[in-house]
C-alpha positions as CSV (number, residue, x, y, z in Angstrom):
1,X,53.5,54.6,42.4
2,X,49.7,54.2,42.5
3,X,48.2,50.9,41.5
4,X,47.3,50.5,37.8
5,X,44.9,47.6,38.5
6,X,46.9,45.0,36.7
7,X,46.1,41.6,38.0
8,X,49.1,40.2,39.9
9,X,47.4,37.0,41.0
10,X,48.9,33.9,39.6
11,X,45.9,31.7,38.8
12,X,47.7,28.9,37.0
13,X,47.3,26.4,39.9
14,X,43.7,27.3,40.7
15,X,44.3,28.7,44.1
16,X,42.8,32.1,43.2
17,X,39.2,32.5,42.2
18,X,39.0,36.3,42.9
19,X,37.6,38.5,40.2
20,X,40.3,40.1,38.1
21,X,41.4,43.5,39.3
22,X,40.4,45.3,36.1
23,X,36.8,44.1,36.6
24,X,36.3,45.4,40.1
25,X,34.4,48.4,38.8
26,X,31.8,46.1,37.1
27,X,30.5,45.3,40.6
28,X,30.6,48.9,42.0
29,X,27.3,50.7,42.4
30,X,26.5,54.3,43.5
31,X,23.8,53.2,45.9
32,X,23.3,49.7,47.3
33,X,19.7,50.4,47.9
34,X,19.2,50.1,44.2
35,X,21.0,46.8,43.8
36,X,19.3,43.3,44.0
37,X,20.5,41.5,47.1
38,X,21.5,38.3,45.2
39,X,24.9,39.6,44.1
40,X,27.8,37.3,45.0
41,X,30.5,39.9,44.3
42,X,30.6,43.7,45.1
43,X,33.0,46.6,45.2
44,X,32.3,49.3,47.8
45,X,34.1,52.6,48.4
46,X,33.6,55.5,50.8
47,X,31.3,57.2,48.2
48,X,28.9,54.2,48.1
49,X,25.5,55.2,49.4
50,X,23.7,52.8,51.8
51,X,26.8,50.6,52.1
52,X,25.5,49.2,55.4
53,X,23.0,47.2,53.3
54,X,26.0,44.8,52.6
55,X,24.8,42.7,55.5
56,X,21.5,42.0,53.6
57,X,23.4,40.4,50.7
58,X,23.0,36.9,51.9
59,X,24.8,35.3,48.9
60,X,27.8,37.7,49.0
61,X,31.0,35.8,48.8
62,X,33.5,38.4,47.5
63,X,34.0,42.0,48.5
64,X,36.4,44.7,47.4
65,X,36.8,47.7,49.6
66,X,38.4,50.4,47.5
67,X,39.6,53.5,49.4
68,X,37.1,52.7,52.2
69,X,36.3,54.6,55.3
70,X,37.4,53.2,58.7
71,X,33.7,52.5,59.4
72,X,33.3,50.4,56.3
73,X,36.3,48.3,57.2
74,X,34.9,47.8,60.7
75,X,31.5,46.8,59.2
76,X,32.8,43.7,57.4
77,X,32.6,41.9,60.7
78,X,28.9,41.6,59.9
79,X,29.8,39.4,56.9
80,X,31.1,36.3,58.7
81,X,30.5,34.1,55.6
82,X,32.6,36.1,53.2
83,X,35.1,34.0,51.4
84,X,37.1,36.5,49.4
85,X,38.2,40.0,50.5
86,X,40.3,42.7,48.8
87,X,41.3,45.7,50.8
88,X,42.7,48.5,48.6
89,X,44.1,51.9,49.5
90,X,43.1,51.7,53.1
91,X,44.7,53.6,56.0
92,X,43.1,51.6,58.8
93,X,45.6,50.8,61.5
94,X,44.2,47.4,62.6
95,X,43.0,44.3,60.9
96,X,41.5,42.8,64.1
97,X,38.1,42.8,62.3
98,X,39.3,39.8,60.4
99,X,38.9,37.7,63.5
100,X,35.2,37.7,62.8
101,X,35.6,36.2,59.4
102,X,36.6,32.6,60.0
103,X,35.4,31.4,56.5
104,X,37.8,33.7,54.6
105,X,39.7,31.7,52.0
106,X,41.3,34.4,49.8
107,X,42.7,37.7,51.0
108,X,44.3,40.6,49.1
109,X,45.9,43.5,51.0
110,X,47.2,46.2,48.6
111,X,48.3,49.6,49.6
112,X,47.0,49.2,53.1
113,X,49.5,51.7,54.5
114,X,48.1,52.1,58.0
115,X,48.8,48.6,59.4
116,X,52.1,47.8,61.0
117,X,51.8,44.1,61.7
118,X,50.0,41.0,60.4
119,X,49.2,39.4,63.7
120,X,45.4,39.5,62.9
121,X,45.9,37.1,60.0
122,X,46.7,34.3,62.4
123,X,43.0,33.9,63.1
124,X,42.2,33.0,59.5
125,X,42.3,29.2,59.9
126,X,40.7,28.6,56.5
127,X,42.9,31.0,54.4
128,X,44.1,29.4,51.2
129,X,45.5,32.3,49.2
130,X,47.1,35.5,50.3
131,X,48.4,38.5,48.3
132,X,50.3,41.3,50.0
133,X,51.2,44.3,48.0
134,X,53.0,47.5,49.0
135,X,52.5,47.4,52.7
136,X,54.7,50.3,53.5
137,X,54.7,50.0,57.3
138,X,55.1,46.3,57.5
139,X,58.4,44.5,57.4
140,X,57.9,41.7,59.8
141,X,56.1,38.8,58.1
142,X,56.7,36.2,60.8
143,X,53.1,36.1,61.8
144,X,52.4,34.3,58.5
145,X,53.9,31.2,60.0
146,X,50.5,30.5,61.7
147,X,48.8,30.1,58.3
148,X,49.1,26.4,58.1
149,X,46.3,26.1,55.5
150,X,48.0,28.5,53.0
151,X,48.4,27.2,49.5
152,X,49.4,30.4,47.6
153,X,51.4,33.4,48.9
154,X,52.4,36.5,47.0
155,X,54.4,39.4,48.4
156,X,55.4,42.4,46.1
157,X,56.3,46.0,46.2
158,X,56.4,48.5,43.3
159,X,59.1,49.5,40.9
160,X,59.8,52.7,42.9
161,X,59.2,51.3,46.4
162,X,60.5,47.9,47.3
163,X,58.5,45.9,49.9
164,X,60.6,45.6,53.0
165,X,60.9,42.1,54.5
166,X,63.0,41.4,57.6
167,X,63.5,37.7,56.6
168,X,61.7,34.8,55.0
169,X,62.3,32.2,57.7
170,X,58.6,31.9,58.3
171,X,58.2,30.0,55.1
172,X,59.5,26.8,56.7
173,X,56.2,26.6,58.7
174,X,54.0,26.8,55.6
175,X,54.0,23.0,55.0
176,X,51.1,23.1,52.5
177,X,52.3,26.0,50.4
178,X,52.3,25.2,46.7
179,X,52.8,28.6,45.1
180,X,55.2,31.3,46.2
181,X,55.6,34.7,44.5
182,X,58.0,37.4,45.6
183,X,58.9,40.5,43.6
184,X,60.0,44.1,43.9
185,X,60.9,43.3,47.5
186,X,64.0,43.7,49.7
187,X,64.9,41.0,52.2
188,X,67.2,42.4,54.8
189,X,68.4,39.1,56.3
190,X,68.7,36.1,54.0
191,X,70.3,33.9,56.7
192,X,68.4,30.7,56.7
193,X,66.7,31.5,53.4
194,X,67.7,28.3,51.6
195,X,66.7,26.1,54.6
196,X,63.3,27.8,54.7
197,X,62.7,27.3,51.0
198,X,63.9,23.8,51.1
199,X,61.3,23.0,53.7
200,X,58.5,23.7,51.3
201,X,57.7,20.0,50.6
202,X,54.5,20.7,48.6
203,X,55.8,23.5,46.5
204,X,54.8,23.4,42.8
205,X,55.7,26.9,41.5
206,X,58.1,29.7,42.2
207,X,57.6,33.2,40.8
208,X,60.5,35.5,41.7
209,X,61.5,38.7,39.9
210,X,64.8,38.4,38.2
211,X,66.6,40.8,40.5
212,X,65.0,39.5,43.8
213,X,67.9,37.3,44.8
214,X,71.6,36.8,43.9
215,X,72.5,34.7,40.9
216,X,74.0,32.1,43.3
217,X,70.5,31.6,44.9
218,X,68.8,31.1,41.5
219,X,71.5,28.5,40.6
220,X,70.9,26.7,43.9
221,X,67.1,26.8,43.4
222,X,67.4,25.2,39.9
223,X,69.4,22.3,41.3
224,X,67.4,21.6,44.4
225,X,64.0,22.0,42.7
226,X,64.6,20.7,39.2
227,X,60.9,19.7,38.7
228,X,59.3,22.8,40.2
229,X,57.9,25.3,37.8
230,X,59.8,28.6,37.8
231,X,62.8,27.2,39.7
232,X,65.0,26.9,36.6
233,X,65.5,30.3,34.9
234,X,67.3,31.4,31.8
235,X,70.5,33.3,32.9
236,X,69.6,36.1,30.6
237,X,67.2,37.2,27.9
238,X,67.8,39.6,25.1
239,X,65.4,42.4,24.0
240,X,65.6,45.0,21.2
241,X,67.2,44.7,17.8
242,X,63.8,44.9,16.0
243,X,63.3,47.5,13.3
244,X,61.3,50.5,14.3
245,X,60.1,53.4,12.2
246,X,61.8,56.8,12.9
247,X,59.0,59.0,14.1
248,X,58.1,62.3,12.5
249,X,59.8,65.2,14.3
250,X,63.0,63.2,15.0
251,X,66.0,64.8,13.5
252,X,66.9,61.5,11.7
253,X,63.5,61.7,9.9
254,X,64.6,64.7,7.8
255,X,68.4,64.5,7.8
256,X,69.9,64.5,4.3
257,X,70.7,61.0,3.1
258,X,74.4,61.5,2.8
259,X,74.7,62.8,6.4
260,X,72.3,60.1,7.6
261,X,74.4,57.3,6.2
262,X,77.4,58.8,8.0
263,X,75.6,59.4,11.4
264,X,73.4,56.4,11.4
265,X,74.5,53.7,8.9
266,X,72.1,51.1,10.4
267,X,69.0,53.1,9.1
268,X,67.0,51.6,6.2
269,X,65.0,53.8,3.9
270,X,61.9,52.2,2.5
271,X,60.5,52.8,-1.0
272,X,57.9,55.1,0.4
273,X,60.6,57.2,2.1
274,X,60.0,55.9,5.7
275,X,63.1,55.5,7.7
276,X,63.6,52.5,9.9
277,X,66.3,51.6,12.4
278,X,66.9,48.7,14.8
279,X,66.0,49.4,18.5
280,X,69.0,49.2,20.9
281,X,69.8,45.6,21.9
282,X,70.0,44.7,25.6
283,X,70.7,41.6,27.6
284,X,68.8,41.4,30.9
285,X,70.9,39.4,33.3
286,X,69.5,37.1,36.0
287,X,70.3,38.0,39.6
288,X,70.3,40.9,42.0
289,X,72.8,43.6,41.3
290,X,73.4,42.5,37.7
291,X,73.3,45.3,35.2
292,X,71.6,45.3,31.8
293,X,74.2,44.8,29.1
294,X,73.9,47.4,26.4
295,X,75.9,48.4,23.3
296,X,76.9,46.6,20.1
297,X,75.4,43.2,19.5
298,X,78.8,41.5,19.8
299,X,79.4,43.2,23.1
300,X,76.0,42.4,24.5
301,X,76.2,38.8,23.4
302,X,79.7,38.4,24.9
303,X,78.5,39.7,28.3
304,X,75.4,37.4,28.2
305,X,77.5,34.4,27.4
306,X,79.9,35.2,30.2
307,X,77.0,35.5,32.6
308,X,75.5,32.2,31.4
309,X,78.9,30.5,32.0
310,X,79.0,31.8,35.6
311,X,75.4,30.5,36.1
312,X,76.4,27.1,34.9
313,X,79.5,27.0,37.1
314,X,77.4,27.8,40.2
315,X,74.9,25.1,39.2
316,X,77.6,22.5,38.7
317,X,79.0,23.4,42.2
318,X,75.7,22.7,43.8
319,X,75.3,19.5,41.9
320,X,78.6,18.2,43.1
321,X,77.9,19.2,46.7
322,X,74.7,17.3,46.6
323,X,76.3,14.0,45.5
324,X,76.8,11.7,48.6
325,X,80.5,10.9,49.3
326,X,81.7,7.3,49.3
């Protein structure tokens, strides 16, 4: 699935100052020779003319390389004072060029399918915020343990391609991390996961997709981090049930009233003849492997209540285990 340029950066704690994704084109120009050199933010692609003039933009702090050529990626070593870098849809096989960018504070790697490891990031001693999205050939994230200055970390895949992660044990080394976001990812080995998470002494916010971990983990998280934003989740949420107009062309839009009342008794016919019916009701259940409960309202609500009861049982078990004996 190709990027739709939604902005997945969680800015609520102030760790991200990067321009919103949808605005990247505002700073893209056909020819840098025609652009005043006082710009602080630019977007460059392989079609940009005179892109080597980047080094003459003395005030440049933020750069997006969108579908860049390998030469353009290599050129950024001439921008040692750059503070924010977004690399999108790149097939470069190495990130060693980052070693020449010691002042980098915010880094976004999205759809950089050529790289196979993140060892080059260890040189970024001032990196504060890191967003990694759909790195198809990376599964070992252990090199991130070297990023002791990191405050915000996001790792995500896509709906049709989960980001592979060998394990998350490196988190225990990120002592200053305040914000952790993981979604649409598959962690192969969760051994030591709780211990690594529990070592995040500065954490202020978690953002996990509802199916990222087992229900048991979410119950544990809510007990261990009761005051951390995002740690306590609703065990389910219900959608649907709202009235929607039957669109023209649908067989129910022209079906005779007597037959309609027999086939779809929940349909309401307005004074103007429009036909309305409630959308299907669904309960979305927290936890990996949980199914969306569908059907009659009574059936959906019963399944949701049962799931909530199990969530509360797990929470109570962790609370009891945390009480010192004697």
